[in-house]
Each structure stands twice: as structure tokens, then as C-alpha cells.
N, C-alpha and C positions, 0 to 999 in steps of 0.2 A: 504494498500498499503506500510504503515514504517513498518508495522508487516511481514510483508512477504519478503522486503528485510533486515531486522531484521534478520531471519530465513534462509534464504540462506547464512547470513556469518555463521548465527553457523552455518550451514550446513556445510558448506566449512571448516571451521575451525576445525571440527566435522573427515572430512572426511580426512585436514592433520593429524591430534588425531591417528586416526584408522589404515592408512595406516607408519607416523614415528610410533610408537611404533611398529606394523608386522616388518617393514624392520629394527628397532633396533635392535628386537628379535632373526631372522633370516640370519641376515649382519654377528650375534656377532655364532653366530650356538649358542645357550645358551639356555639353557631351560628357562622357561617362570620369568620372574624376578618380584619383584614391581614395577617395574619405569613401563614394555611392559604392563602387566596388567594391570596399575592406568592413563596412558596413551589410553587404546582402551577402559578401562570405562567408561573416559571423552568426549572419540571422540566419542563412541559411545552413551552416550545419549545427545552430544550435537545435533547427528544427527537424533535422536528422536526425540528429540524438533523438530526441523528444519522439519519434517514430518508430523507431528501433527497437520502444521499449514499451509504446502502445501503439506495435504491426500494422502498418496500413500502405501498403506496395506498391501504388499507384500515386503517390504524397512520396513517398522515401523519394522512391526513383526522380520525381519533379527541384525533389529540393538538392539530393544528387548532383543534376543539371546545371539547378541556378546556379550551387559552386561550384563551381567544375567553369563555368561560364565565368561565376564572376570573379574568379579565381584568375582565370583568362585575360580577363579586364582589365585584371587590377599587373599582374604581370608586367602586360603589351605597354601599363603608364607608367609602371617603373621602368621601362626595357627606354621609353621612345623620351622620354629626361636628361635619360644621361645623352 
């Protein structure tokens, strides 16, 4: 029960982070930044951890894909700025 509750809290935090990163990028009408990609990566990772405990395969695959895309975007912004 404690593990499931902790997973729920991580999932909610992850959802807030993903939505915040997306809103930040969209409302600024800007290209993806390190901040938005980093927040999306952390948020999607937290959601994926939550979904491992409270198993939901389609949602888990979605979050893994979201985290992968955010990771690629984060690496790309770091390489481009060098």
C-alpha cells in the first residue's frame, strides 16, 4: 500500500512537470530549450516509475517514448550550444 501511494505521488509530480514543461514551451512560443526538455524528461521518467508500480502498458510505453524524445532534445540543445 505504501509503495502504491508513493508511486501515485511520483506520478502526480511527473504529470505536473510534463505539463509545466509543455506549457512553458508553448506559451513562450519558443523552440524547445534545455529547461523544457529537462522538465519533460524528469516528468516522463517519474510517470514511468509510477506506471511500473500501477501497471498500465500503453501509458508506460507513451511515457518511455516521451522521455526518449525529451532526452534526444536535451542532448541536441547541449550539442548545438557548444
